[in-house]
C-alpha positions as CSV (number, residue, x, y, z in Angstrom):
1,M,120.9,-33.1,-78.2
2,K,119.6,-36.1,-76.4
3,R,117.6,-38.9,-77.9
4,F,115.9,-41.9,-76.4
5,G,113.5,-44.5,-77.8
6,L,110.1,-44.4,-76.3
7,R,109.8,-48.1,-76.6
8,H,112.8,-48.5,-74.3
9,A,111.5,-46.0,-71.8
10,F,108.3,-47.7,-70.9
11,G,107.8,-51.3,-69.7
12,G,105.8,-53.7,-71.8
13,E,107.1,-52.5,-75.1
14,G,109.4,-54.4,-77.4
15,N,113.1,-54.2,-76.4
16,P,116.0,-55.1,-78.6
17,S,117.9,-56.7,-75.8
18,Q,114.9,-59.1,-75.3
19,E,113.3,-59.4,-78.8
20,G,116.4,-58.7,-80.9
21,I,116.7,-56.4,-83.9
22,A,113.1,-57.1,-84.9
23,V,111.9,-54.2,-82.7
24,E,114.8,-51.9,-83.3
25,G,114.0,-48.8,-85.3
26,I,110.2,-49.2,-84.8
27,G,108.1,-46.6,-83.1
28,L,109.0,-43.1,-82.0
29,D,112.1,-41.6,-80.4
30,A,112.0,-38.5,-78.2
31,V,114.6,-35.9,-79.1
32,E,115.5,-33.1,-76.6
33,I,117.1,-30.1,-78.2
34,G,118.9,-27.6,-75.9
35,I,117.7,-24.0,-76.1
36,K,120.4,-21.3,-75.6
37,G,118.0,-18.3,-75.6
38,G,114.9,-16.8,-77.0
39,C,111.6,-15.0,-76.3
40,I,107.9,-15.6,-76.2
41,T,105.4,-13.2,-77.7
42,L,101.8,-13.1,-76.4
43,L,98.8,-10.9,-77.4
44,V,97.2,-9.5,-74.3
45,P,94.7,-6.7,-73.5
46,A,96.4,-3.3,-73.4
47,D,95.2,-2.7,-69.8
48,L,96.5,-6.0,-68.5
49,P,99.2,-5.5,-65.8
50,D,102.5,-7.2,-66.4
51,S,102.0,-9.4,-63.3
52,A,99.1,-11.1,-65.0
53,V,100.6,-11.7,-68.4
54,A,102.3,-15.1,-67.9
55,R,99.2,-17.1,-67.2
56,L,98.0,-20.1,-69.2
57,D,94.6,-18.5,-70.0
58,R,96.4,-15.6,-71.7
59,M,98.0,-18.0,-74.2
60,T,94.9,-18.8,-76.1
61,R,94.8,-15.8,-78.5
62,F,98.2,-15.9,-80.1
63,V,101.6,-17.3,-79.0
64,R,105.0,-17.0,-80.7
65,W,108.1,-18.6,-79.4
66,E,111.5,-17.7,-80.9
67,M,114.3,-19.9,-79.7
68,E,118.0,-20.1,-80.4
69,L,118.9,-23.8,-80.5
70,E,122.1,-25.4,-79.4
71,D,123.4,-25.6,-82.9
72,G,122.9,-21.9,-83.5
73,S,119.7,-22.3,-85.5
74,T,116.6,-20.2,-84.8
75,M,113.3,-21.9,-84.4
76,I,110.1,-19.8,-84.5
77,V,106.9,-21.5,-83.5
78,T,103.7,-19.6,-84.0
79,L,100.2,-20.6,-82.7
80,P,97.7,-18.2,-84.2
81,A,94.4,-17.7,-82.4
82,E,92.0,-20.7,-82.7
83,A,94.4,-22.5,-85.0
84,E,94.6,-26.3,-85.1
85,D,98.2,-26.4,-86.3
86,L,101.5,-24.8,-85.3
87,D,103.5,-22.9,-87.8
88,V,107.2,-23.8,-87.4
89,T,110.2,-22.4,-89.2
90,I,113.9,-23.2,-88.6
91,T,116.7,-21.0,-89.9
92,K,120.2,-22.4,-89.9
93,P,123.1,-20.1,-88.8
94,D,124.5,-19.8,-92.4
95,E,121.0,-18.9,-93.7
96,K,120.8,-16.0,-91.2
97,Q,124.0,-14.4,-92.5
98,A,122.9,-14.8,-96.2
99,S,119.7,-12.9,-95.7
């Protein structure tokens, strides 16, 4: 996992090395989580050739991403057709074995 403060990444923002601890811990951090594997599920017309499936305009009906994260957890992100919000679930490795 990698983390960096967005305030530090862009010029003009508060910086602890200049303004001291008054700006530390304020704002957002970006966190990059490694993905070990997974799959994407799309809904497409039955007569659509495979060569045309992975196009951005095909991802407007329904999209589901299932990813195995670097810590062994599984993250499932679902974007139903015309939804305004994502549905996200994370299952830890020990929860997978218990079910």
